[in-house]
VOBA-1610 file (N, C-alpha, C; in pm, whole numbers, padded with zeros to 5 digits, always signed):
BEGIN
Met-00195+05141+01539Met-00225+05105+01668Met-00178+04929+01628Ser-00115+04881+01712Ser-00082+04732+01648Ser-00199+04592+01706Arg-00194+04517+01655Arg-00350+04409+01728Arg-00251+04304+01760Ala-00271+04216+01811Ala-00251+04120+01858Ala-00331+03960+01827Trp-00299+03892+01742Trp-00394+03778+01706Trp-00384+03658+01831Pro-00532+03607+01849Pro-00574+03497+01928Pro-00464+03373+01883Ala-00482+03309+01974Ala-00390+03164+01985Ala-00477+03104+01878Asn-00564+03081+01861Asn-00654+03011+01773Asn-00787+03099+01707Pro-00735+03168+01583Pro-00814+03284+01536Pro-00945+03174+01480Ser-00999+03301+01450Ser-01154+03207+01398Ser-01310+03330+01399Thr-01342+03320+01261Thr-01429+03412+01252Thr-01571+03356+01264Ala-01669+03415+01337Ala-01779+03375+01340Ala-01820+03218+01380Gly-01736+03184+01440Gly-01716+02984+01481Gly-01678+02932+01380Arg-01598+02988+01284Arg-01554+02906+01176Arg-01394+02874+01216Pro-01359+02723+01205Pro-01218+02692+01178Pro-01137+02805+01100Trp-00997+02916+01187Trp-00912+02904+01094Trp-00816+02851+01005Pro-00856+02885+00873Pro-00846+02794+00769Pro-00702+02730+00764Phe-00578+02823+00799Phe-00480+02796+00811Phe-00366+02743+00900Pro-00293+02606+00881Pro-00244+02479+00969Pro-00145+02563+01041Asp-00151+02581+01174Asp-00026+02641+01291Asp+00031+02513+01336Leu+00198+02528+01277Leu+00260+02429+01286Leu+00307+02399+01469Arg+00247+02509+01541Arg+00280+02500+01665Arg+00156+02346+01737Asn+00084+02346+01664Asn-00043+02248+01687Asn-00027+02136+01637Gly+00088+02097+01562Gly+00119+01967+01480Gly+00199+01993+01396Thr+00205+01860+01309Thr+00308+01859+01206Thr+00213+01830+01052Thr+00220+01918+01000Thr+00177+01921+00859Thr+00200+01903+00749Val+00159+01770+00686Val+00260+01743+00536Val+00166+01749+00419Asn+00173+01834+00337Asn+00095+01849+00180Asn+00116+01731+00082Leu+00039+01679+00063Leu-00016+01572+00001Leu-00051+01602-00154Ile+00049+01556-00228Ile+00012+01596-00361Ile-00014+01451-00429Thr-00061+01467-00532Thr-00069+01275-00613Thr-00129+01364-00745Asp-00100+01236-00836Asp-00157+01182-00966Asp-00140+01347-01088Leu-00002+01399-01072Leu+00012+01487-01179Leu-00037+01462-01292His+00037+01382-01337His+00005+01313-01504His+00081+01413-01605Met+00169+01445-01577Met+00247+01529-01671Met+00239+01471-01778Gly+00234+01536-01931Gly+00253+01517-02011Gly+00079+01458-02084Lys-00031+01440-01989Lys-00150+01403-02035Lys-00222+01555-02120Arg-00210+01696-02079Arg-00240+01774-02152Arg-00148+01896-02116Ser-00159+01981-02246Ser-00058+02098-02240Ser-00066+02163-02120Phe-00200+02206-02070Phe-00189+02317-01928Phe-00132+02224-01799Ile-00122+02106-01807Ile-00070+02043-01666Ile+00047+02089-01648Ala+00153+02114-01688Ala+00257+02195-01660Ala+00258+02331-01578Asp+00133+02384-01677Asp+00132+02520-01591Asp+00044+02512-01457Trp-00003+02403-01452Trp-00085+02394-01333Trp-00001+02377-01210Ala+00108+02304-01265Ala+00185+02218-01186Ala+00259+02322-01128Thr+00280+02431-01166Thr+00400+02525-01145Thr+00287+02651-01066Lys+00121+02653-01100Lys+00035+02710-01034Lys+00071+02684-00876Met+00098+02565-00838Met+00065+02452-00704Met+00163+02544-00649Ser+00292+02499-00713Ser+00469+02517-00618Ser+00431+02680-00605Asp+00373+02769-00693Asp+00374+02925-00651Asp+00264+02956-00521Asp+00186+02861-00539Asp+00043+02850-00441Asp+00089+02804-00308Leu+00182+02723-00296Leu+00221+02644-00194Leu+00353+02736-00104Tyr+00451+02815-00195Tyr+00558+02888-00168Tyr+00465+03007-00094Arg+00365+03059-00076Arg+00285+03144+00015Arg+00223+03069+00129Leu+00247+02943+00120Leu+00163+02872+00263Leu+00301+02770+00291Arg+00405+02799+00257Arg+00493+02724+00315Arg+00521+02756+00473Ala+00502+02859+00529Ala+00516+02883+00683Ala+00445+02751+00729Ser+00293+02673+00714Ser+00208+02600+00732Ser+00253+02464+00737Leu+00383+02448+00663Leu+00404+02291+00611Leu+00560+02246+00660Ser+00545+02103+00688Ser+00693+02056+00706Ser+00744+01986+00605Gly+00672+01964+00512Gly+00711+01923+00389Gly+00592+01859+00279Ser+00658+01779+00166Ser+00540+01744+00054Ser+00558+01577+00031Val+00453+01531-00017Val+00445+01381-00017Val+00375+01405-00168Gln+00455+01350-00249Gln+00420+01300-00411Gln+00396+01157-00412Ala+00251+01109-00410Ala+00199+01024-00378Ala+00210+00942-00536Gly+00284+00979-00658Gly+00262+00875-00746Gly+00201+00919-00929Asp+00223+00872-01010Asp+00172+00944-01134Asp+00224+01034-01176Ala+00335+01076-01101Ala+00374+01213-01150Ala+00373+01223-01301Ile+00391+01117-01431Ile+00355+01136-01525Ile+00238+01047-01594Asp+00173+01059-01693Asp+00104+00976-01780Asp+00135+00891-01871Trp+00268+00930-01939Trp+00324+00819-02044Trp+00204+00720-02105Phe+00149+00807-02205Phe+00057+00771-02292Phe+00070+00832-02434Asn+00089+00990-02456Asn+00094+01039-02586Asn+00229+00998-02663Asn+00295+00989-02634Asn+00413+00936-02681Asn+00478+00815-02612Pro+00434+00674-02597Pro+00452+00548-02580Pro+00616+00505-02525Thr+00705+00566-02632Thr+00829+00552-02606Thr+00898+00666-02546Thr+00850+00764-02482Thr+00909+00826-02435Thr+00852+00875-02303Pro+00871+00843-02181Pro+00798+00892-02085Pro+00864+01008-02049Glu+00732+01073-01998Glu+00742+01238-01965Glu+00817+01293-01817Asp+00948+01197-01778Asp+01020+01219-01685Asp+01069+01356-01689Ala+01122+01387-01779Ala+01186+01567-01795Ala+01078+01694-01763Leu+00959+01629-01768Leu+00880+01736-01758Leu+00860+01707-01575Tyr+00850+01564-01551Tyr+00843+01594-01350Tyr+00950+01635-01336Val+01065+01613-01355Val+01196+01601-01310Val+01235+01771-01301Ala+01192+01842-01398Ala+01218+01969-01417Ala+01134+02058-01268Trp+00951+02006-01304Trp+00913+02072-01213Trp+00961+02042-01031Arg+00971+01907-01019Arg+01036+01860-00884Arg+01139+01963-00842Asp+01206+01957-00917Asp+01357+02049-00897Asp+01317+02154-00848Ala+01254+02256-00895Ala+01199+02345-00870Ala+01102+02400-00772His+01023+02275-00748His+00946+02270-00607His+01004+02278-00557Lys+01106+02225-00523Lys+01191+02187-00392Lys+01261+02281-00364Thr+01332+02364-00469Thr+01437+02441-00444Thr+01311+02593-00414Lys+01234+02624-00467Lys+01147+02735-00406Lys+01053+02715-00288Leu+01042+02579-00232Leu+00968+02545-00104Leu+01123+02557+00031Gly+01181+02500-00045Gly+01309+02440+00087Gly+01296+02382+00141Leu+01176+02285+00156Leu+01101+02147+00199Leu+01154+02037+00164Pro+01112+01946+00260Pro+01181+01812+00243Pro+01018+01716+00106Leu+01079+01662+00023Leu+00970+01569-00068Leu+01026+01420-00048Ala+00912+01361-00029Ala+00903+01231-00047Ala+00822+01189-00164Glu+00881+01091-00254Glu+00817+01076-00378Glu+00780+00908-00384Cys+00610+00860-00403Cys+00623+00734-00447Cys+00595+00733-00553Val+00651+00588-00653Val+00620+00506-00745Val+00483+00495-00839Gly+00403+00551-00920Gly+00285+00489-00956Gly+00259+00423-01036Asn+00148+00341-01104Asn+00133+00255-01196Asn+00186+00353-01339His+00141+00488-01350His+00191+00552-01489His+00339+00540-01495Asp+00408+00560-01379Asp+00530+00584-01371Asp+00643+00485-01423Leu+00546+00347-01422Leu+00593+00186-01467Leu+00576+00176-01595Ala+00445+00198-01629Ala+00425+00196-01767Ala+00325+00226-01837Ser+00340+00255-02008Ser+00235+00307-02054Ser+00121+00237-02080His+00017+00329-02050His-00102+00274-02072His-00164+00247-02224Ala-00064+00363-02321Ala-00077+00286-02478Ala-00115+00158-02495Thr-00206+00123-02553Thr-00205-00037-02588Thr-00068-00115-02672Gly-00034-00198-02532Gly+00095-00263-02617Gly+00213-00222-02563Gly+00193-00069-02474Gly+00298+00031-02476Gly+00382-00020-02396Pro+00514+00028-02352Pro+00645-00035-02284Pro+00620-00025-02126Thr+00689-00088-02065Thr+00706-00074-01925Thr+00846-00101-01900Arg+00886-00045-01766Arg+00990-00006-01685Arg+00988-00094-01573Asn+01110-00115-01476Asn+01111-00205-01355Asn+01171-00091-01241Val+01104-00050-01171Val+01112+00035-01047Val+01285+00052-01045Gln+01354+00009-01071Gln+01523+00027-01071Gln+01536+00175-01150Gln+01459+00104-01285Gln+01472+00210-01427Gln+01392+00340-01365Trp+01288+00328-01337Trp+01230+00459-01268Trp+01315+00535-01189Ala+01350+00481-01063Ala+01422+00528-00988Ala+01573+00617-01017Ala+01630+00553-01147Ala+01728+00646-01219Ala+01694+00769-01284Ala+01559+00710-01373Ala+01515+00832-01444Ala+01511+00977-01390Val+01460+00945-01268Val+01383+01088-01180Val+01510+01081-01065Gly+01612+01031-01082Gly+01716+01057-00907Gly+01679+01047-00839Val+01603+00945-00789Val+01594+00884-00645Val+01635+00776-00614Pro+01675+00751-00477Pro+01779+00609-00428Pro+01714+00464-00476Ser+01570+00465-00448Ser+01499+00362-00437Ser+01315+00417-00453Gln+01249+00327-00482Gln+01080+00348-00433Gln+01070+00355-00278Asn+01142+00299-00201Asn+01158+00294-00077Asn+01204+00363+00039Thr+01188+00469+00076Thr+01283+00555+00154Thr+01241+00612+00248Val+01242+00677+00343Val+01258+00755+00500Val+01273+00894+00459Val+01163+01000+00488Val+01154+01123+00495Val+01163+01169+00599Ser+01247+01247+00712Ser+01204+01373+00847Ser+01082+01471+00758Met+00977+01501+00852Met+00913+01612+00819Met+00876+01657+00940Gly+00920+01764+01001Gly+00902+01784+01151Gly+00916+01664+01252Gly+00784+01690+01292Gly+00785+01551+01429Gly+00744+01418+01340Val+00779+01432+01219Val+00695+01239+01174Val+00798+01199+01077Lys+00765+01118+01056Lys+00911+01032+00926Lys+00779+00973+00833Val+00791+01011+00703Val+00717+00976+00592Val+00844+00861+00549Ile+00747+00721+00527Ile+00823+00605+00434Ile+00751+00603+00331Thr+00822+00577+00229Thr+00748+00536+00099Thr+00776+00389+00044Val+00694+00345+00003Val+00697+00184-00046Val+00633+00214-00204Gly+00663+00077-00239Gly+00614+00071-00403Gly+00657-00056-00465Pro+00598-00125-00570Pro+00602-00251-00630Pro+00741-00238-00695Asp+00802-00359-00729Asp+00906-00358-00799Asp+00870-00350-01001Ser+00744-00366-01006Ser+00692-00384-01168Ser+00540-00362-01124Trp+00498-00294-01242Trp+00345-00237-01214Trp+00291-00211-01375Gly+00205-00296-01448Gly+00138-00221-01538Gly+00038-00250-01561Phe-00039-00266-01665Phe-00166-00277-01710Phe-00221-00390-01776Asn-00363-00400-01702Asn-00434-00558-01723Asn-00447-00575-01857Gly-00465-00485-01976Gly-00493-00507-02153Gly-00571-00478-02143Val-00728-00388-02104Val-00861-00342-02085Val-00854-00195-02042Gly-00725-00179-02007Gly-00749+00000-01973Gly-00700-00014-01815Gly-00708-00090-01754Gly-00740-00071-01595Gly-00570-00121-01578Pro-00541-00078-01438Pro-00398-00112-01360Pro-00445-00230-01312Asp-00277-00283-01315Asp-00256-00452-01247Asp-00295-00371-01108Gln-00244-00503-01013Gln-00233-00447-00889Gln-00074-00393-00840Ser-00057-00285-00776Ser+00052-00301-00703Ser+00074-00387-00599Val+00175-00486-00548Val+00225-00560-00520Val+00354-00568-00442Leu+00395-00514-00328Leu+00485-00513-00247Leu+00518-00638-00266Ser+00734-00659-00254Ser+00787-00764-00268Ser+00807-00799-00115Ala+00850-00904-00083Ala+00898-00970+00022Ala+01007-00865+00083Ala+01097-00819-00008Ala+01184-00762+00045Ala+01155-00619+00104Thr+01047-00560+00022Thr+01032-00437+00062Thr+00936-00444+00203Leu+00875-00562+00205Leu+00798-00550+00328Leu+00888-00565+00442Thr+01060-00670+00444Thr+01104-00654+00516Thr+01210-00518+00559Trp+01217-00480+00447Trp+01289-00312+00478Trp+01148-00220+00558Leu+01059-00218+00521Leu+00953-00143+00583Leu+00959-00199+00727Asp+00935-00298+00802Asp+00966-00359+00928Asp+01084-00282+00971Gln+01166-00297+00922Gln+01294-00274+00990Gln+01328-00103+00990Gln+01262-00033+00889Gln+01221+00085+00894Gln+01119+00173+01029Leu+01061+00074+01032Leu+00961+00115+01158Leu+01000+00079+01253Thr+01090-00021+01279Thr+01148-00050+01385Thr+01260+00082+01464Ala+01299+00077+01365Ala+01435+00166+01371Ala+01364+00293+01392Ala+01236+00351+01351Ala+01218+00503+01388Ala+01187+00486+01490Gly+01149+00399+01612Gly+01092+00386+01772Gly+01008+00453+01764Ser+00978+00588+01887Ser+00882+00631+01926Ser+00816+00749+01790Thr+00876+00734+01722Thr+00820+00848+01609Thr+00767+00822+01522Pro+00639+00924+01557Pro+00536+00876+01436Pro+00560+00846+01321Cys+00468+00744+01246Cys+00529+00764+01078Cys+00429+00760+00996Trp+00427+00807+00894Trp+00297+00774+00785Trp+00361+00698+00702Ile+00272+00612+00635Ile+00327+00509+00485Ile+00258+00567+00391Ala+00322+00600+00319Ala+00303+00649+00185Ala+00331+00555+00021Ala+00207+00565-00009Ala+00205+00489-00146Ala+00099+00480-00220His+00170+00468-00370His+00030+00518-00482His-00111+00460-00439Ser-00150+00361-00388Ser-00256+00281-00372Ser-00301+00280-00242Pro-00439+00298-00215Pro-00481+00289-00088Pro-00451+00147-00039Leu-00543+00150+00084Leu-00516-00009+00179Leu-00675-00020+00140Tyr-00673-00180+00129Tyr-00819-00250+00160Tyr-00914-00190+00278Glu-00873-00166+00375Glu-00963-00105+00464Glu-01065+00049+00418Gln-00978+00132+00353Gln-00998+00250+00310Gln-01125+00244+00214Phe-01108+00134+00087Phe-01216+00116-00006Phe-01232-00031-00011Pro-01309-00057+00060Pro-01341-00205+00042Pro-01420-00267-00034Ala-01528-00191-00130Ala-01579-00182-00247Ala-01498-00214-00397Tyr-01374-00136-00377Tyr-01307-00136-00468Tyr-01248-00275-00542Ser-01199-00312-00641Ser-01119-00417-00718Ser-01008-00418-00674Asp-00920-00519-00672Asp-00768-00521-00678Asp-00707-00444-00749Gly-00713-00363-00859Gly-00660-00319-00910Gly-00618-00187-00889Trp-00718-00109-00827Trp-00699+00013-00736Trp-00660-00018-00554Leu-00595-00119-00503Leu-00573-00163-00375Leu-00455-00208-00341Gln-00387-00163-00229Gln-00256-00225-00207Gln-00249-00366-00153Ala-00153-00443-00220Ala-00145-00608-00177Ala+00025-00607-00151Pro+00028-00674-00078Pro-00002-00826+00008Pro-00098-00755+00107Lys-00212-00785+00150Lys-00325-00772+00214Lys-00290-00775+00369Ala-00274-00931+00380Ala-00238-00993+00487Ala-00137-00984+00556Glu-00016-00900+00527Glu+00102-00876+00526Glu+00098-00779+00571Leu+00046-00683+00518Leu+00047-00560+00562Leu+00000-00536+00675Asp-00130-00578+00699Asp-00188-00602+00799Asp-00127-00648+00947Ala-00035-00747+00909Ala-00014-00800+01041Ala+00145-00701+01077Leu+00209-00660+00983Leu+00308-00552+00989Leu+00269-00377+01043Ile+00147-00356+01001Ile+00093-00261+01064Ile+00024-00254+01181Gly+00010-00381+01211Gly-00052-00436+01343Gly+00056-00438+01468Ser+00158-00466+01421Ser+00285-00495+01474Ser+00401-00381+01537His+00310-00261+01461His+00417-00130+01490His+00296+00017+01550Ser+00301-00011+01694Ser+00239+00119+01712Ser+00269+00245+01649Asn+00385+00268+01625Asn+00432+00408+01554Asn+00356+00456+01425Val+00295+00345+01400Val+00272+00394+01217Val+00137+00423+01267Ile+00103+00557+01194Ile-00035+00648+01220Ile-00124+00654+01132Gly-00090+00617+00995Gly-00129+00613+00920Gly-00092+00635+00761Trp-00165+00635+00647Trp-00158+00563+00541Trp-00223+00652+00470Leu-00106+00733+00341Leu-00108+00839+00239Leu-00122+00805+00114Ser-00206+00816+00040Ser-00205+00754-00084Ser-00290+00858-00235Gly-00283+00772-00336Gly-00337+00872-00426Gly-00427+00770-00541His-00402+00746-00665His-00459+00656-00742His-00552+00662-00796Leu-00668+00725-00708Leu-00829+00682-00742Leu-00890+00816-00779His-00745+00952-00800His-00873+01005-00849His-01009+01061-00784Thr-00937+01074-00656Thr-01102+01098-00557Thr-01173+01202-00622Asp-01274+01234-00574Asp-01364+01341-00560Asp-01386+01391-00430Ile-01355+01491-00379Ile-01373+01492-00243Ile-01485+01516-00211Gln-01603+01623-00294Gln-01729+01615-00302Gln-01771+01525-00251Ala-01747+01371-00364Ala-01863+01255-00319Ala-01796+01157-00279Thr-01683+01161-00227Thr-01593+01077-00150Thr-01575+01112-00006Pro-01649+01117+00126Pro-01592+01147+00237Pro-01512+01041+00279Glu-01509+00899+00255Glu-01416+00848+00321Glu-01252+00865+00282His-01256+00961+00173His-01118+00962+00136His-01046+01031+00277Ala-01072+01079+00390Ala-00996+01082+00485Ala-01083+01041+00630Gly-01020+00956+00717Gly-01083+00895+00773Gly-01002+00806+00874Val-01048+00736+00974Val-00974+00629+01029Val-01034+00483+01029Ile-00942+00370+00974Ile-00930+00238+00919Ile-00885+00176+01054Thr-00944+00046+01054Thr-00867-00059+01138Thr-00832-00166+01084Val-00658-00141+01102Val-00596-00234+01007Val-00517-00331+01123Gly-00495-00474+01102Gly-00414-00540+01177Gly-00478-00500+01335Gly-00586-00480+01365Gly-00637-00463+01483Gly-00610-00312+01576Arg-00525-00267+01488Arg-00514-00103+01521Arg-00567-00017+01412Lys-00595+00106+01540Lys-00684+00224+01423Lys-00601+00303+01390Ile-00577+00328+01206Ile-00484+00451+01187Ile-00576+00511+01088Phe-00491+00652+01082Phe-00576+00725+00958Phe-00526+00709+00836Ala-00615+00733+00755Ala-00612+00710+00599Ala-00652+00828+00495Val-00560+00895+00422Val-00601+01002+00359Val-00588+00943+00204Asn-00623+00975+00123Asn-00623+00926-00003Asn-00655+01095-00101Gly-00529+01144-00179Gly-00540+01282-00182Gly-00629+01274-00355Pro-00717+01421-00372Pro-00742+01441-00521Pro-00651+01444-00588Pro-00638+01439-00733Pro-00556+01476-00821Pro-00518+01613-00855Ser-00385+01591-00882Ser-00352+01764-00915Ser-00369+01792-01038Gly-00391+01675-01132Gly-00339+01684-01305Gly-00431+01622-01332Gly-00444+01486-01321Gly-00526+01393-01372Gly-00690+01426-01355Arg-00753+01408-01465Arg-00937+01432-01431Arg-00965+01334-01302Leu-01089+01383-01319Leu-01150+01285-01225Leu-01272+01174-01320Ser-01327+01084-01288Ser-01396+00943-01348Ser-01531+01054-01381Ser-01584+01135-01304Ser-01710+01210-01331Ser-01696+01321-01438Ile-01587+01403-01478Ile-01550+01484-01564Ile-01527+01421-01700Glu-01563+01539-01804Glu-01512+01443-01951Glu-01345+01561-01989Phe-01296+01452-02045Phe-01109+01513-02098Phe-01208+01632-02138Asn-01279+01678-02247Asn-01255+01838-02260Asn-01272+01921-02206Asp-01378+01914-02089Asp-01419+01976-01995Asp-01247+01971-01879His-01199+01877-01854His-01113+01860-01764His-01033+02038-01706Gln-01034+02085-01816Gln-00946+02216-01765Gln-01044+02369-01702Trp-01173+02309-01696Trp-01231+02394-01681Trp-01328+02392-01583Leu-01367+02289-01543Leu-01420+02231-01405Leu-01343+02160-01323Ala-01423+02201-01164Ala-01377+02162-01054Ala-01506+02085-00995Pro-01471+02043-00881Pro-01554+01919-00798Pro-01635+02035-00731Asp-01572+02148-00668Asp-01636+02280-00566Asp-01713+02389-00688Gly-01725+02333-00793Gly-01793+02443-00886Gly-01704+02552-00917Ser-01634+02602-00894Ser-01535+02687-00936Ser-01512+02721-01086Gly-01524+02619-01104Gly-01474+02664-01252Gly-01346+02651-01312Ser-01268+02625-01233Ser-01085+02680-01253Ser-01005+02543-01287Gly-01065+02411-01245Gly-01022+02311-01338Gly-00981+02239-01215Ile-00905+02079-01184Ile-00900+01992-01119Ile-00719+02007-01079Asn-00738+02104-00973Asn-00583+02131-00926Asn-00575+02166-00759Gln-00575+02007-00735Gln-00601+02036-00571Gln-00505+01910-00495Ser-00451+01963-00406Ser-00376+01900-00292Ser-00456+01947-00138Met-00383+01842-00045Met-00463+01852+00053Met-00325+01891+00179Phe-00379+01938+00290Phe-00270+01980+00382Phe-00345+01891+00528Val-00243+01787+00564Val-00277+01679+00669Val-00168+01726+00776Thr-00273+01795+00881Thr-00181+01812+01032Thr-00201+01694+01140Tyr-00083+01640+01179Tyr-00058+01533+01275Tyr-00084+01585+01387Leu-00185+01548+01535Leu-00224+01633+01609Leu-00170+01498+01722Gly-00138+01384+01704Gly-00167+01277+01767Gly-00270+01201+01790Gly-00362+01231+01858Gly-00441+01152+01867Gly-00568+01211+01763Ala-00547+01295+01658Ala-00620+01354+01583Ala-00565+01400+01427Ile-00618+01431+01345Ile-00575+01511+01217Ile-00644+01588+01187Asp-00598+01731+01105Asp-00672+01843+01106Asp-00641+01787+00902Val-00715+01739+00808Val-00702+01800+00676Val-00751+01894+00624Arg-00715+01986+00547Arg-00777+02054+00451Arg-00739+02050+00288Trp-00792+02102+00204Trp-00783+02087+00046Trp-00774+02202-00034Arg-00654+02236-00068Arg-00629+02315-00171Arg-00656+02337-00283Asn-00737+02440-00332Asn-00778+02445-00506Asn-00655+02569-00541His-00536+02494-00584His-00450+02611-00630His-00453+02674-00784Asn-00538+02630-00820Asn-00554+02723-00948Asn-00611+02825-00900Gly-00683+02871-00802Gly-00766+02935-00787Gly-00748+03037-00654Arg-00639+02942-00562Arg-00533+03040-00475Arg-00663+03051-00353Arg-00698+02940-00307Arg-00820+02930-00235Arg-00871+02790-00103Trp-00881+02818-00032Trp-00928+02657+00053Trp-01044+02620-00020Ala-01026+02503-00063Ala-01148+02418-00142Ala-01250+02357+00003Lys-01362+02337-00033Lys-01480+02259+00091Lys-01454+02131+00015Ala-01491+01991+00122Ala-01559+01864+00090Ala-01700+01883+00225Gln-01818+01819+00146Gln-01926+01808+00243Gln-01944+01943+00306Gly-01889+02059+00211Gly-01946+02179+00306Gly-01838+02238+00409Ala-01795+02226+00445Ala-01674+02259+00528Ala-01501+02257+00469Gln-01455+02345+00532Gln-01310+02369+00478Gln-01208+02275+00517Met-01253+02233+00671Met-01131+02169+00726Met-01223+02066+00841Arg-01158+01941+00813Arg-01246+01842+00864Arg-01100+01783+00997His-01194+01794+01168His-01120+01710+01266His-01132+01549+01319Ile-01009+01474+01265Ile-01028+01365+01263Ile-00997+01278+01385Leu-01102+01257+01462Leu-01008+01202+01559Leu-00996+01038+01563Leu-00878+00936+01648Leu-00887+00827+01607Leu-00968+00772+01673Thr-00980+00803+01774Thr-01090+00725+01863Thr-01224+00727+01840Ala-01261+00746+01762Ala-01424+00830+01699Ala-01453+00657+01671
//
């Protein structure tokens, strides 16, 4: 006997865990792979691709939000080859668009006195045209932006990501050209408005110019980022609404797929996860744009199950709330 599923299936009042492409455009936010930091990270990335392949019918594309490599264990040789091998296999397997951001680890070794490179050298190494790209995913566009150079401050922390005047002009032009199409802006660093308590090295500059630019384009729906190695259990503001340039937009800062959380020791990184599952930190997010709202979900790829944040498998976020 056949059985027809309801339009919005649920169990005991709980939201259906899988995004439905009929209800909006879902992008998968992957960030902070840190290829090369630990031997198991490449295996984790493969597990993530395998898990996402099973869920590809729910996705319009992926955003890789930077720090694809770690660049420490062998400062003279960045782990680009590890990332490119995974990236190419991932794109082939899923058959979906992928937008790629540049992160601080992608441009500089964090070994003491380690080498750096400019963004053109990074782009050539990983085979992308630029750090600034436009990728269409279903009913939205994802516009990536990044700095021309980005190092470390000499005491273990990152310098600040500063977008050049040329990049800001380019972003303004692309948003204008997009017309009424909803646009996510993706970068490694989050905006000041999302994490006002953080120091400059973790936030995107120049603030005033970005505020004015976002405020002047009604098609900017939100900002996607990484960089903070967010613990989704302890940081509810990693997904929400912020006011930028007088406009409300969505802001989503993803958890690390390969990098560790600051609350977990390096030796425990392989075994512990924020949700207590004991399967390690290998998470990404599903972000569904619904017009006046987004739904966000968290995926534990090592365990092949949905994760929870603040006790919920899904958060429905209204733009006007």
